[in-house]
N, C-alpha and C positions, 0 to 999 in steps of 0.2 A: 338168198336166203340169206334170211334174218335170224342175227347172235345177235341174246339183251342179258347185258348182264346188270344187276341192282346195286343200289351203290348201301355200303355196308362201312358199321364201324369196328374196327380190329383193335386198335387200341380206345384210351379218352386223346383226344385229338391224332388220331392215326383216323386215315379212312379210307377204303377201297373204293375207288369212281367210280360210277356204272359206265357203261362203255355200249354203244349197239356198233355192229361190224355186219354188211350188206358185201353181198356174196354176188357180181354184179358178169355177167358174159362182155368180155372187152369189145366185141362185136356190134348187140343188137343191143348194147343195154338194160337186159332184161334181167331177174331175179331170177338166180339158178338154185334149185335143188340141192339135194345129199344123190343124188339117184343121176344126173347129170355131175354131178362132182367125179367118181366114182368111177365114170368111161371119159369124162374131159372130152366132154361135146355137145352143147351145146342144142336142144331138141327143138328153138324156133331157130337157125339159121343154119347152123352144124359147124358152128366157128372151136377153134380150140381150147378147151380151159383150162390150159398149163401151167397158164399164170391167170387166174381171170382175174377183177378188178375187183376192189373193193374200196368201201367207203364205213371208213372209224371214223364215228360218235364218239370223243368222251367228255359228260358233264364233267364241269369244272364246278369244284367246292368250293364255299369259304372258309375261314380260319375266324371265330375272334379276331380283332386287331385289339390289345393293351395297349393301351396312355399310360405313361409315364409324365406325372402331371410333380412338379413343384412349388 
C-alpha cells in the first residue's frame, strides 16, 4: 500500500511537505494492500502483518535565504 500526500502552502513561508508512505510485508518485502492489513496476514507468504515494515519518504522543500548586506 502506498499513501502519498502533495506539498501545499499553508500560509506564507509555511509549507506542508509532500510525503510517501509504503507499507510492506516484513518477511517478503512485498507491497501489501488494505485487505491484507485488515486481516493482518500477507497473501504471498502468510507472515503476520501486526507490525508491518514501513518506508517513509519526505520531500524537502527549501525556503528563500535572506542575506543582510552591510
